[in-house]
C-alpha positions as CSV (number, residue, x, y, z in Angstrom):
1,M,0.0,0.2,0.4
2,S,3.0,2.0,0.0
3,V,2.9,2.7,-3.7
4,M,-0.8,5.0,-3.2
5,Y,-0.6,8.4,-3.6
6,S,-3.2,7.7,-0.8
7,P,-2.3,4.7,1.7
8,R,-5.4,5.5,4.0
9,D,-7.9,4.7,0.7
10,A,-6.2,1.4,0.1
11,R,-7.0,-2.0,2.2
12,T,-6.2,-5.5,1.3
13,S,-8.4,-8.4,1.4
14,R,-9.6,-11.4,-0.4
15,S,-11.9,-12.1,-3.0
16,S,-14.5,-14.3,-3.1
17,T,-12.3,-17.4,-4.2
18,G,-9.6,-16.6,-1.0
19,R,-7.1,-14.2,-3.3
20,P,-5.5,-11.6,-1.5
21,Q,-6.2,-8.4,-3.5
22,M,-6.4,-5.4,-3.2
23,I,-9.4,-2.7,-2.6
24,V,-8.8,1.5,-3.1
25,E,-11.5,3.9,-2.5
26,Q,-11.3,7.3,-4.3
27,H,-14.7,10.0,-3.4
28,F,-14.2,12.1,-6.8
29,H,-14.4,11.8,-10.7
30,P,-14.5,8.1,-12.1
31,A,-11.4,9.0,-14.8
32,S,-9.1,9.7,-12.0
33,A,-10.3,7.4,-9.2
34,A,-9.2,4.2,-12.3
35,M,-6.0,6.5,-12.9
36,S,-5.1,6.4,-9.5
37,T,-5.3,3.3,-9.4
38,A,-3.6,2.3,-12.7
39,K,-0.5,4.0,-11.9
40,P,0.2,1.9,-8.6
41,A,-0.7,-1.0,-10.3
42,Y,2.1,-0.4,-12.4
43,A,4.6,-0.7,-9.3
44,I,3.3,-3.3,-7.9
45,G,3.3,-5.6,-11.0
46,K,7.1,-5.4,-11.3
47,N,6.8,-8.1,-7.9
48,R,3.6,-9.1,-8.1
49,S,0.8,-11.2,-10.7
50,I,-1.7,-9.1,-11.0
51,T,-4.6,-11.1,-12.7
52,R,-7.3,-8.6,-12.9
53,I,-8.1,-4.7,-12.1
54,R,-12.0,-3.7,-12.3
55,S,-13.1,-0.5,-10.9
56,V,-16.9,-0.4,-9.9
57,R,-19.0,1.9,-8.1
58,S,-18.6,1.1,-3.9
59,D,-22.3,1.2,-3.7
60,V,-22.6,-1.9,-6.9
61,Y,-19.2,-3.4,-4.8
62,R,-21.1,-3.6,-1.4
63,A,-23.8,-5.0,-2.9
64,E,-22.4,-7.6,-5.0
65,V,-20.2,-8.5,-1.0
66,S,-23.3,-8.5,1.4
67,H,-25.0,-11.2,-1.3
68,R,-22.3,-13.0,-1.0
69,A,-23.7,-17.0,-0.5
70,T,-22.1,-18.2,3.1
71,T,-20.4,-21.5,3.9
72,G,-20.1,-24.0,6.8
73,V,-21.5,-23.6,10.3
74,L,-22.4,-20.0,10.0
75,A,-24.7,-20.4,7.3
76,T,-26.5,-23.3,8.7
77,T,-26.7,-22.7,12.0
78,P,-26.7,-19.2,13.4
79,Q,-25.0,-17.8,15.6
80,I,-24.6,-14.6,17.3
81,P,-21.0,-13.1,15.1
82,E,-18.6,-10.8,17.0
83,W,-19.5,-7.4,17.1
84,H,-19.1,-4.3,18.9
85,Y,-20.5,-0.7,19.6
86,N,-19.6,1.9,17.3
87,I,-20.3,6.1,17.5
88,D,-19.7,8.4,14.4
89,D,-18.7,12.3,14.3
90,E,-22.2,13.1,14.5
91,G,-22.9,10.8,18.1
92,Y,-24.9,8.3,16.2
93,R,-24.4,4.5,17.4
94,S,-23.9,1.4,16.0
95,V,-24.3,-2.0,16.3
96,V,-21.0,-3.3,13.9
97,V,-20.1,-6.3,12.2
98,T,-16.8,-7.1,10.2
99,D,-16.9,-10.5,9.9
100,L,-18.1,-11.1,6.6
101,R,-18.1,-14.8,5.9
102,V,-21.4,-14.3,7.8
103,R,-24.5,-12.5,6.1
104,L,-26.6,-10.4,8.4
105,A,-29.4,-9.8,5.7
106,G,-33.0,-10.1,7.4
107,W,-30.8,-9.7,11.0
108,S,-32.1,-7.1,13.4
109,V,-30.5,-6.5,17.1
110,E,-32.9,-5.7,20.0
111,S,-31.0,-3.6,22.5
112,V,-33.0,-1.8,26.1
113,D,-32.2,1.5,27.6
114,A,-31.7,2.2,31.6
115,D,-36.1,3.1,31.1
116,E,-36.1,-0.4,30.1
117,T,-37.5,0.6,26.8
118,V,-36.9,-1.6,23.8
119,T,-36.0,-1.0,20.3
120,R,-35.3,-3.1,17.4
121,S,-33.6,-2.4,14.7
122,D,-32.9,-4.0,10.8
123,F,-29.3,-4.3,10.0
124,T,-27.4,-3.2,6.5
125,F,-23.9,-3.3,4.8
126,G,-21.9,-0.5,4.6
127,A,-18.6,0.8,5.4
128,I,-17.5,2.1,8.5
129,W,-12.9,3.0,9.1
130,A,-10.3,0.7,11.7
131,D,-7.0,2.4,12.7
132,Q,-4.1,0.7,13.2
133,S,-4.8,-1.1,15.6
134,G,-7.2,-2.9,14.2
135,R,-9.8,-0.5,16.8
136,A,-13.0,-0.2,14.2
137,N,-14.4,3.8,14.9
138,G,-16.8,5.7,12.7
139,T,-15.2,9.1,12.9
140,D,-12.9,8.4,9.5
141,D,-10.0,7.4,11.2
142,G,-7.9,4.8,8.8
143,W,-8.5,3.0,6.3
144,A,-12.6,2.1,4.9
145,K,-13.6,-1.1,6.1
146,D,-17.0,-3.2,5.1
147,A,-19.4,-3.8,7.6
148,W,-23.0,-4.7,9.1
149,E,-24.6,-2.4,10.7
150,A,-27.5,-1.1,12.9
151,P,-28.2,1.6,14.2
152,V,-28.5,1.3,18.3
153,E,-30.2,4.0,21.5
154,P,-27.3,5.5,23.6
155,G,-26.5,4.2,26.7
156,S,-28.4,1.4,25.4
157,L,-26.9,-2.5,26.1
158,V,-27.8,-5.4,23.2
159,R,-29.5,-8.5,24.7
160,A,-30.8,-10.0,21.3
161,F,-29.8,-11.1,18.0
162,I,-33.4,-11.4,15.6
163,V,-33.0,-13.7,12.4
164,D,-35.8,-15.6,10.8
165,G,-38.7,-15.3,13.6
166,R,-35.8,-16.9,16.4
167,R,-33.9,-15.2,18.7
168,L,-30.5,-15.4,19.9
169,E,-29.5,-13.8,22.9
170,V,-26.5,-11.5,23.7
171,D,-24.8,-12.5,26.8
172,Q,-24.9,-9.7,28.5
173,W,-21.0,-10.1,30.3
174,D,-20.2,-9.7,27.0
175,S,-22.8,-7.2,26.5
176,L,-21.2,-5.3,29.4
177,A,-17.4,-6.0,28.0
178,A,-18.3,-4.0,24.4
179,W,-20.4,-1.8,25.8
180,M,-16.7,-0.8,28.1
181,I,-14.6,-1.1,25.1
182,E,-16.8,1.6,23.1
183,S,-16.2,3.7,26.6
184,L,-12.3,3.1,26.1
185,Y,-12.2,4.1,22.5
186,D,-10.3,7.9,21.6
187,K,-10.2,8.7,25.3
188,P,-7.6,11.5,26.1
189,V,-4.5,11.3,28.6
190,A,-5.5,10.8,32.4
191,F,-8.6,9.7,32.1
192,I,-9.8,7.3,34.5
193,V,-12.7,4.5,34.4
194,E,-13.1,2.4,37.5
195,V,-15.6,-0.5,37.8
196,G,-16.6,-2.4,41.4
197,P,-19.8,-3.5,43.0
198,S,-22.1,-1.1,42.7
199,D,-23.6,-0.5,46.1
200,Y,-20.2,-0.4,47.2
201,V,-19.8,2.7,49.7
202,A,-16.6,4.2,50.4
203,D,-15.9,3.9,54.4
204,S,-12.4,4.7,55.5
205,T,-13.7,2.6,58.8
206,D,-14.3,-0.9,56.9
207,D,-11.8,-3.6,56.2
208,A,-13.7,-5.7,54.3
209,P,-12.2,-6.8,51.2
210,V,-13.7,-4.9,47.5
211,V,-12.8,-6.3,44.3
212,C,-12.3,-4.0,41.8
213,S,-10.3,-2.2,38.8
214,Q,-8.9,1.4,37.6
215,V,-8.1,2.3,34.3
216,V,-6.3,4.9,34.0
217,V,-5.6,5.8,29.8
218,L,-2.0,6.7,29.5
219,S,0.0,8.6,26.3
220,E,0.1,6.5,22.5
221,G,-2.5,5.0,23.2
222,V,-1.5,2.9,26.2
223,V,-3.8,2.3,28.9
224,M,-2.7,0.0,32.2
225,L,-4.8,-2.0,34.1
226,R,-4.9,-2.2,38.1
227,R,-6.6,-5.2,39.8
228,S,-7.3,-5.1,43.3
229,R,-9.1,-7.1,46.2
230,T,-8.8,-2.9,47.7
231,E,-10.3,-0.1,47.3
232,L,-7.9,1.8,44.6
233,S,-7.4,5.2,45.2
234,H,-6.1,7.7,42.3
235,L,-2.5,8.4,41.3
236,L,-0.8,10.9,41.5
237,L,1.3,10.4,38.2
238,A,4.1,12.6,37.9
239,D,3.3,12.0,33.9
240,Y,1.4,10.0,31.6
241,S,4.1,9.2,29.3
242,S,4.3,5.5,28.5
243,S,7.8,5.8,27.7
244,G,10.2,2.3,29.0
245,L,6.5,1.0,29.9
246,P,6.5,-2.8,29.1
247,L,3.3,-3.7,27.1
248,D,0.7,-6.3,27.6
249,E,2.7,-8.9,30.1
250,W,1.1,-8.5,34.1
251,Q,3.2,-6.8,36.3
252,N,2.8,-8.4,39.6
253,D,5.9,-5.9,41.4
254,G,4.1,-4.3,44.4
255,H,4.8,-1.1,43.1
256,F,0.9,0.2,44.2
257,E,0.6,-0.4,47.7
258,D,-3.5,-0.5,46.7
259,C,-3.0,-2.8,44.1
260,T,-3.1,-6.3,45.3
261,D,-3.3,-8.1,42.1
262,G,-1.6,-6.8,39.2
263,Y,-1.3,-4.0,36.6
264,L,-1.0,-4.2,33.0
265,F,0.3,-1.7,30.5
266,T,-1.2,-2.5,26.4
267,K,-2.6,-0.8,23.8
268,D,-5.8,-3.2,23.7
269,I,-8.9,-1.9,24.8
270,R,-10.9,-4.8,24.0
271,L,-8.4,-7.1,26.2
272,V,-8.3,-4.1,29.3
273,A,-12.0,-4.2,28.9
274,R,-12.9,-8.1,29.0
275,S,-10.0,-9.2,31.4
276,C,-11.7,-6.2,33.7
277,I,-15.5,-7.5,33.5
278,A,-13.4,-11.0,34.1
279,W,-11.8,-10.0,37.5
280,I,-15.2,-9.0,38.6
281,R,-17.4,-11.0,37.8
282,V,-15.2,-14.4,38.8
283,N,-13.4,-12.6,42.1
284,A,-16.4,-10.7,43.6
285,G,-19.3,-13.4,43.0
286,V,-21.7,-11.1,41.2
287,N,-24.9,-13.2,39.6
288,T,-25.7,-10.0,37.1
289,T,-24.1,-6.8,35.5
290,G,-26.8,-5.7,38.0
291,N,-24.8,-6.4,40.4
292,I,-21.6,-3.9,38.6
293,G,-21.0,-0.3,39.4
294,C,-18.6,2.2,37.3
295,S,-17.9,5.4,37.3
296,Y,-15.3,7.7,35.6
297,R,-13.6,11.1,35.9
298,F,-11.9,13.5,33.0
299,A,-7.9,15.3,33.9
300,D,-9.1,18.8,35.7
301,E,-7.2,21.9,33.6
302,L,-6.1,24.7,35.2
303,P,-8.4,28.1,34.1
304,R,-6.6,29.6,31.4
305,S,-6.3,33.6,29.9
306,S,-7.2,33.9,26.1
């Protein structure tokens, strides 16, 4: 993709027969779009064999992909595909599936908000974006990616996928983890999320254990997850630089006195969210997501003169 004039418009993929291919999306005159593909193709052709170059409108291409017949288990036995929440630049929220092995035409998703209002919406085929880490988003950050989308209300949680009148119930813990992944995306440095029992009240005289976790956003897309069986304080960090930190390795050196069960530095917010929820679920002995409480805060800012 380095030979492209604008690499952000190019992405690698597989054809319907499994062959490697490159998809280039341009948003200007068709003749110019064809030229921007033809010239890089000459450079690519020096090292690789190109069997076909095809120009087609993006809406036509997506219609073709969305109607490909699926094979195997996904086709014969409907099951919930891997999914996540997504919010675009205008604040519209949706459930997104990027696994194109499953065809979600005719599928819908059921969600419920805090007032127990139930909403159903249908999946349609479109596109989202994925940044360098592979995280999908709706903010034009990265490269375009084909996806199935179904709109959902802000603050609601998905509880079922519907296909042919059949309900595929979503595990409430998976839904909560997906919500946390959504909440951690693109947050500023020093943003903090804390997760623990919903009925916990801080009391300096109470020595009872409290299973909880804390997520702190550092620089360069790195986040720190801390796990504990005691109440976690807000760290007074000298800075939020992630330089020199060991990534994706659990640390258990007792650096933080209130962090009893290790901490982790990583750029994978999916790993953070699922680890956080699993820690509370297994060790706190809670039975439903309603027993878990979450709180968050942004960094304080000093007043500035204009």
